[in-house]
C-alpha positions as CSV (number, residue, x, y, z in Angstrom):
1,M,-52.3,-54.4,9.5
2,T,-50.6,-57.7,9.5
3,R,-47.1,-59.0,8.9
4,R,-46.8,-62.6,7.9
5,G,-50.4,-63.2,9.0
6,K,-49.9,-61.7,12.5
7,V,-51.6,-58.5,13.6
8,I,-48.9,-55.8,14.1
9,A,-50.9,-52.6,14.2
10,K,-54.5,-51.5,14.5
11,L,-55.6,-48.4,12.6
12,L,-57.9,-46.1,14.6
13,P,-59.6,-42.8,13.7
14,A,-57.8,-39.6,14.6
15,A,-59.1,-38.3,18.0
16,A,-58.4,-35.2,19.9
17,A,-55.8,-33.8,17.5
18,D,-58.6,-32.9,15.1
19,R,-60.3,-30.6,17.6
20,P,-58.3,-27.4,18.1
21,Q,-61.2,-25.7,19.8
22,A,-61.1,-28.2,22.6
23,A,-57.4,-27.5,23.1
24,V,-58.0,-23.8,23.1
25,E,-60.7,-24.2,25.8
26,R,-58.3,-26.3,28.0
27,L,-55.7,-23.6,27.7
28,R,-58.3,-21.0,28.8
29,A,-59.3,-23.1,31.7
30,L,-55.6,-23.4,32.7
31,R,-55.3,-19.6,32.6
32,R,-58.3,-19.2,34.8
33,T,-56.9,-21.7,37.3
34,I,-53.6,-19.9,37.4
35,A,-55.3,-16.5,37.8
36,A,-57.5,-17.9,40.6
37,R,-54.4,-18.8,42.6
38,G,-53.2,-15.2,42.3
39,V,-50.2,-16.1,40.3
40,A,-49.1,-13.9,37.4
41,L,-46.6,-15.2,34.9
42,T,-44.5,-12.9,32.7
43,W,-43.9,-13.7,29.0
44,D,-40.3,-14.6,29.9
45,E,-41.4,-17.1,32.6
46,M,-43.9,-18.7,30.3
47,K,-41.3,-19.1,27.6
48,R,-38.8,-20.6,30.2
49,Y,-41.4,-23.2,31.2
50,R,-42.2,-24.0,27.6
51,D,-38.6,-24.5,26.8
52,E,-37.8,-26.5,29.9
53,G,-36.4,-29.8,28.8
54,R,-35.6,-28.8,25.3
55,R,-32.1,-29.1,24.0
């Protein structure tokens, strides 16, 4: 994409956002890592971490 003859943006194909299965596998790996440490999170704790930083 150009503006007045100068390149201002480059279009690239969509990458990881189109692969939900990869995201699910990363979440499963994270759960395994947490479980291997012997840490158990309650639903309220998980929601609190998720919402951390939100307004």
